[in-house]
C-alpha positions in Angstrom: 0.0 0.0 0.0 1.5 3.3 -1.1 -0.5 5.6 1.1 1.4 7.1 4.1 -0.4 5.8 7.2 -0.5 8.1 10.2 -1.2 6.8 13.7 -4.1 8.2 15.6 -5.3 7.6 19.2 -7.5 4.5 19.8 -11.0 5.4 18.7 -13.8 5.9 21.1 -11.8 6.1 24.3 -10.5 9.3 25.9 -7.0 9.3 27.4 -8.2 8.4 30.9 -10.2 5.5 29.6 -7.3 4.4 27.4 -5.1 4.2 30.4 -7.8 2.3 32.2 -8.1 -0.2 29.3 -4.3 -0.7 29.2 -4.1 -1.2 33.0 -7.2 -3.5 33.3 -8.9 -1.0 35.6 -12.2 -1.8 37.3 -14.5 0.1 35.1 -15.7 -1.1 31.6 -16.4 1.9 29.3 -18.5 0.0 26.8 -22.3 -0.5 26.8 -23.2 -1.4 23.2 -21.1 -4.1 21.5 -21.5 -5.0 17.8 -19.5 -7.8 16.1 -19.3 -8.1 12.3 -17.6 -10.7 10.1 -17.9 -14.3 8.8 -18.1 -17.8 10.4 -15.3 -17.0 12.8 -17.4 -14.3 14.5 -20.7 -16.1 14.0 -19.3 -18.8 16.2 -19.2 -21.8 13.8 -17.4 -24.7 15.5 -18.7 -23.8 19.0 -22.2 -25.3 19.2 -24.6 -24.3 21.9 -28.3 -25.1 21.8 -29.0 -22.2 24.2 -27.5 -19.6 21.9 -29.3 -18.0 18.9 -28.6 -20.1 15.8 -27.3 -22.9 18.0 -23.8 -21.3 18.1 -21.9 -19.5 20.8 -18.4 -18.5 19.7 -15.7 -16.1 21.0 -17.9 -12.9 20.5 -20.7 -14.3 22.6 -18.2 -15.3 25.2 -16.8 -11.8 25.3 -20.3 -10.3 25.5 -21.2 -12.6 28.4 -18.2 -11.3 30.4 -18.9 -7.7 29.6 -22.6 -8.1 30.3 -21.9 -9.5 33.7 -20.0 -6.3 34.6 -22.0 -3.6 32.8 -25.6 -2.7 33.7 -28.0 -2.7 30.7 -25.2 -4.1 28.4 -26.4 -4.8 24.8 -24.9 -7.0 22.2 -25.5 -7.6 18.5 -23.8 -10.1 16.1 -24.2 -9.5 12.4 -21.6 -12.0 11.2 -22.6 -14.7 8.6 -20.6 -17.7 7.6 -19.0 -17.9 4.2 -19.0 -14.2 3.5 -16.3 -12.5 1.5 -14.9 -9.2 2.7 -16.9 -7.2 0.1 -20.1 -8.9 1.3 -19.3 -8.1 4.9 -18.6 -4.5 4.1 -21.7 -4.1 1.9 -24.2 -5.9 4.2 -22.9 -5.4 7.8 -21.2 -2.0 8.1 -24.2 0.3 7.8 -26.5 -1.9 10.0 -23.7 -1.8 12.6 -23.5 2.0 12.4 -27.2 2.2 12.7 -27.1 0.4 16.1 -24.9 3.2 17.5 -22.4 0.9 19.2 -19.5 2.0 21.4 -17.5 -1.2 20.7 -17.2 -2.8 17.3 -15.1 -5.9 16.4 -14.2 -6.5 12.7 -12.9 -9.7 11.2 -13.0 -10.4 7.5 -11.0 -11.4 4.5 -10.1 -14.9 5.5 -12.5 -16.5 3.0 -10.9 -14.2 0.3 -7.4 -15.2 1.2 -8.2 -18.9 1.1 -9.4 -18.2 -2.5 -6.0 -16.6 -3.2 -7.4 -13.1 -3.0 -5.0 -10.1 -3.3 -4.1 -9.0 0.2 -3.5 -5.4 -1.0 -6.8 -5.2 -2.8 -8.6 -6.5 0.3 -7.0 -3.9 2.5 -8.0 -1.2 0.1 -11.6 -2.4 0.2 -11.6 -2.5 4.0 -10.1 0.9 4.5 -13.1 3.2 3.9 -15.3 0.8 5.8 -13.1 1.1 8.9 -13.3 4.9 8.5 -17.1 4.7 8.5 -17.1 2.6 11.6 -14.5 4.8 13.4 -16.6 7.9 12.6 -19.3 6.6 15.0 -16.8 7.2 17.9 -16.8 3.5 18.9 -13.8 1.6 19.9 -12.7 -0.5 17.0 -11.1 -4.0 17.3 -9.5 -5.4 14.2 -8.5 -9.1 13.9 -5.4 -10.4 12.1 -5.4 -13.8 10.6 -4.0 -16.9 12.3 -0.5 -18.2 11.7 -1.3 -21.4 9.8 2.2 -22.7 9.8 1.1 -25.6 12.0 -1.5 -26.7 9.4 -0.5 -29.0 6.5 -3.6 -27.9 4.7 -3.2 -24.2 4.9 0.5 -23.5 5.4 0.9 -22.8 1.7 -1.1 -19.6 2.1 0.9 -18.5 5.2 2.8 -15.8 3.3 -0.4 -14.3 1.9 -2.0 -14.2 5.3 1.1 -12.5 6.7 1.0 -9.9 4.0 -2.7 -9.2 4.7 -1.9 -9.0 8.4 0.7 -6.3 7.8 -1.9 -4.3 5.8 -4.4 -4.8 8.6 -1.8 -3.4 11.1 -1.3 -0.4 8.9 -5.1 0.2 8.7 -5.4 -0.2 12.5 -2.7 2.4 13.0 -4.4 4.7 10.5 -7.8 4.4 12.1 -6.8 4.1 15.7 -8.1 0.5 16.1 -7.0 -2.0 18.6 -5.4 -5.1 17.0 -6.6 -8.6 18.1 -3.5 -10.4 17.1 -4.4 -14.0 16.3 -1.1 -14.5 14.4 0.7 -14.3 17.8 -1.9 -16.4 19.7 0.1 -19.5 20.1 -2.6 -21.3 22.1 -4.7 -21.9 19.0 -1.8 -23.1 16.8 -2.5 -26.8 17.5 -5.0 -29.2 16.1 -6.6 -29.5 19.5 -8.2 -26.1 19.0 -9.8 -26.7 15.6 -12.8 -28.7 14.3 -12.5 -31.7 12.2 -13.0 -29.5 9.1 -9.6 -27.9 9.9 -11.1 -24.5 9.0 -13.1 -23.5 12.1 -12.1 -23.1 15.7 -13.7 -25.6 18.1 -15.0 -24.5 21.6 -11.5 -24.5 23.0 -10.3 -22.3 20.2 -13.2 -19.8 20.6 -12.5 -19.8 24.4 -8.8 -18.8 23.8 -9.8 -16.0 21.3 -12.3 -14.7 23.9 -9.5 -14.6 26.5 -7.3 -12.7 24.1 -10.0 -10.1 23.3 -10.8 -9.5 26.9 -7.1 -9.1 27.8 -6.7 -6.7 24.9 -9.6 -4.6 26.2 -8.2 -4.7 29.7 -11.3 -6.4 31.1 -11.0 -8.5 34.2 -12.3 -12.0 33.7 -12.1 -15.5 35.1 -11.5 -17.4 31.8 -8.7 -19.9 32.4 -6.3 -21.2 29.7 -7.8 -24.2 27.9 -6.3 -27.6 28.7 -7.0 -30.0 25.8 -6.9 -33.7 26.5 -3.7 -35.4 25.3 -4.0 -36.6 21.7 -3.1 -40.2 20.8 -0.1 -40.5 18.6 -1.2 -41.6 15.1 0.6 -43.8 12.8 1.4 -42.6 9.2 -1.5 -44.9 7.9 -3.9 -43.5 10.5 -3.0 -39.9 9.5 -3.6 -40.7 5.8 -7.0 -42.3 6.6 -8.0 -39.1 8.5 -6.8 -37.0 5.5 -8.9 -39.1 3.1 -12.0 -38.7 5.4 -11.4 -34.9 5.6 -11.1 -34.7 1.8 -14.4 -36.6 1.3 -16.4 -34.9 4.1 -15.1 -31.3 3.9 -12.8 -30.5 1.0 -14.9 -31.9 -1.8 -18.1 -30.2 -0.7 -16.2 -26.9 -0.4 -14.9 -27.3 -3.9 -18.3 -28.2 -5.2 -19.8 -25.0 -3.6 -17.1 -22.9 -5.3 -17.9 -24.5 -8.7 -21.6 -23.9 -8.2 -20.9 -20.4 -6.9 -22.9 -21.0 -3.7 -21.9 -20.3 -0.1 -22.6 -22.0 3.2 -24.1 -18.7 4.3 -26.5 -18.0 1.4 -29.6 -19.0 3.5 -28.2 -17.8 6.8 -29.3 -14.7 8.6 -27.4 -12.9 11.4 -28.0 -14.7 14.6 -28.3 -11.5 16.7 -29.3 -8.7 14.2 -30.4 -6.3 16.9 -29.2 -5.5 20.4 -29.9 -8.2 23.0 -29.6 -7.6 26.7 -30.4 -11.0 28.2 -27.3 -13.2 27.6 -27.9 -15.5 30.5 -29.0 -18.4 28.4 -25.7 -18.6 26.5 -22.9 -20.8 27.6 -25.0 -23.2 29.7 
């Protein structure tokens, strides 16, 4: 990106509140939280029958902690699985603005990068959308992509993710956003934190992301590090059988959807399109 990027203060927080966020002070300055994005933010991989759409996810987990500390706290989640960055920008940004939030999380572009999208073009598409969100005065949290070096399936696109992440960091500096750095979140860089589809975080993974976000916001919480059960050592043959099953159950259907130009989210609506204040049913 050729544009000179200038750092600005974190959006939506005055200097006193910024110091409080950094220090994990007792007060929480946010009352209205909106999350936008794709399957990651929708909560795919973290099933919960008590949650809207049957999914919990990291954003719900963060909202539960904030809601327990803030009177009359409200939360909306506009994310829909399978969406490309342009679709997120076109369908979710203005509804998010209309809700007048004071905390917004943004995660998008992962589905584009998997399809070998141009990281620079993605950043250029996201830039004005972040400006629109920041103009609300809300605190903005922007997610980087995960370091997929641990994944035999996705490590070939590791460099493209790293390039996109650097663009995202530049945009965060420009717009005064906080960076939720998944690239450096080592806890989720093991198969124990991912679903069988190898694409979505499982409940342990969503738990770790929620911990990271709360720490970034300086919010006190009681979420402990996840402790996965030890995995049995597989033989080479067992690993290949698993790979074959993954190809049949997950990769082939994904490729077929690409050929047919359909998405897993085509018939899905946002699970929390408006503010909700009763989060007591989530999380069991």
